[in-house]
C-alpha positions in Angstrom: 7.6 56.1 273.2 10.9 55.5 273.2 12.9 58.2 273.6 15.1 57.3 271.2 11.9 57.0 268.9 10.6 60.0 269.9 13.9 61.8 269.6 13.7 60.6 265.5 10.0 60.9 265.1 9.2 65.1 266.6 7.1 66.7 264.1 5.6 70.1 264.6 2.2 69.7 264.4 0.9 72.4 262.8 -3.4 72.5 264.6 -3.4 72.0 268.2 -6.9 71.5 270.5 -8.0 71.8 273.8 -6.5 70.5 276.4 -3.3 71.4 277.0 -1.0 70.2 279.7 -1.6 71.2 283.3 -0.9 70.1 286.0 1.4 67.4 287.4 1.7 66.7 282.6 3.2 70.9 282.7 4.4 69.8 285.7 6.3 67.8 283.6 7.0 70.1 280.8 8.6 72.9 283.1 10.6 70.9 284.9 11.8 69.2 281.3 12.8 72.7 280.7 14.8 73.8 284.1 16.7 70.2 283.5 18.5 71.8 279.7 22.7 71.8 279.4 22.7 75.1 282.1 26.5 75.3 281.5 27.7 77.9 284.9 24.4 76.4 287.0 23.3 80.1 285.7 19.5 79.0 285.4 18.9 81.2 282.0 16.0 80.7 281.3 12.3 82.4 282.3 8.6 80.5 281.0 6.2 81.9 280.8 2.8 80.8 280.3 0.1 81.8 278.6 -3.5 80.3 279.0 -7.4 81.5 278.6 -6.9 84.7 279.5 -2.8 84.9 279.2 -3.5 83.8 275.5 -6.1 87.5 275.1 -2.7 89.5 276.8 -0.5 87.9 274.0 -2.7 88.7 271.1 -2.6 92.0 272.8 1.0 92.3 272.6 0.9 91.5 269.3 -1.8 93.1 267.8 0.5 96.7 269.3 3.7 95.2 267.2 1.9 95.2 265.0 0.2 98.2 264.5 2.7 99.9 266.0 4.3 99.5 262.2 1.9 100.4 260.1 0.9 97.1 259.7 -1.1 96.1 256.8 -5.0 95.0 258.6 -3.9 91.7 257.4 -1.0 91.3 258.6 -2.4 93.0 262.1 -5.7 90.0 261.8 -3.0 87.6 261.4 -0.9 88.9 264.5 -3.6 89.5 267.3 -5.4 85.6 265.8 -1.5 83.9 267.0 -1.9 83.4 270.1 -4.9 81.1 269.5 -3.3 78.4 267.1 -3.0 76.5 270.6 -4.4 76.6 273.9 -1.2 77.7 275.5 1.3 79.3 274.6 5.1 79.0 276.6 7.2 82.1 276.0 10.9 81.0 276.8 13.2 83.8 277.1 17.0 83.7 277.1 17.3 85.7 280.4 21.5 86.0 280.0 23.9 87.0 283.1 27.5 88.8 283.0 29.9 85.3 283.5 33.2 85.1 282.5 33.5 81.8 281.5 29.7 81.4 280.1 28.7 83.9 277.6 25.8 84.9 276.4 24.9 83.0 272.9 25.7 79.9 275.9 22.8 81.1 277.2 20.6 81.8 274.4 21.1 77.9 273.7 20.3 77.0 276.5 16.9 78.0 276.4 16.8 76.7 273.1 17.5 73.4 274.6 15.3 74.2 276.9 11.9 74.8 274.9 12.9 72.0 272.8 13.2 69.9 275.8 10.0 70.8 277.5 9.0 70.2 273.4 10.0 66.6 273.6 8.1 66.0 277.7 5.0 66.7 275.2 4.6 65.0 272.5 6.2 62.1 275.8 2.7 62.5 277.6 0.3 62.7 274.3 0.0 66.1 273.9 2.2 67.9 271.1 3.7 71.4 269.7 5.0 74.0 267.9 7.9 76.0 268.2 7.7 79.3 266.3 9.9 82.5 266.2 9.3 85.0 264.0 9.6 88.9 263.6 7.0 89.3 266.1 9.9 88.1 269.2 12.9 91.0 268.1 10.4 93.2 267.7 10.7 96.3 270.8 7.0 96.2 271.8 7.1 92.9 272.2 10.8 92.6 274.6 9.0 95.6 276.2 6.1 93.3 277.5 7.9 90.7 277.8 10.3 93.0 280.4 13.2 91.9 277.7 16.4 93.8 277.5 20.0 93.8 276.6 21.8 90.6 275.5 18.6 89.1 276.9 16.0 87.5 273.4 12.9 85.9 273.3 14.1 83.3 272.0 10.6 81.9 271.2 7.1 80.7 271.1 6.2 76.6 271.8 2.5 76.9 271.6 1.2 73.1 272.9 -1.6 71.3 272.9 -3.6 67.8 271.4 -2.7 67.3 268.4 -5.9 68.2 265.4 -4.2 66.2 262.9 -1.9 63.4 261.9 1.5 64.0 261.5 2.8 64.3 258.3 6.1 60.9 258.1 9.5 62.0 259.0 11.4 63.2 255.7 15.1 60.5 255.5 18.1 62.7 255.7 20.8 61.0 254.7 23.5 61.5 257.7 26.6 62.0 254.9 25.7 64.9 254.2 25.8 66.6 257.8 28.2 64.6 259.4 31.7 64.3 259.4 34.3 63.0 261.5 37.7 64.1 262.4 
């Protein structure tokens, strides 16, 4: 798949099965994430890969967050099951650094670019994925479990695996509605 097709035809795939990327395919994804735009070469990211027992640990973290909020049983169950929507979940964390020329927002955006790059690398290798954030990414129980504090943020959970469905068509968007020129 050429790069322009990859970027212009991208669709999130919500149903993913094993296998997840391993070996060289996973290494390529992580390397792509590490090439995200990075003003000041701060490398303001951390990628936490969960598969197998790691998904069980992520499930327990999300369950604890839901229970801490006294959520209804259905919400607790949904939080508990969510990591199993794919055989791999990569938690992408912005690990910010104090810098006179690189504000925190740029570091958060850089981590978001890393997540996008990893997703595109997965697709380029025949895998698929979707990026979710949701309220659990901002929850104190989840933040604590991932040692996220201060200006650091979980920018998303990247679910990755093999597609279990055919993606819907890409919606057409009129660039005139979104683009202006100076």
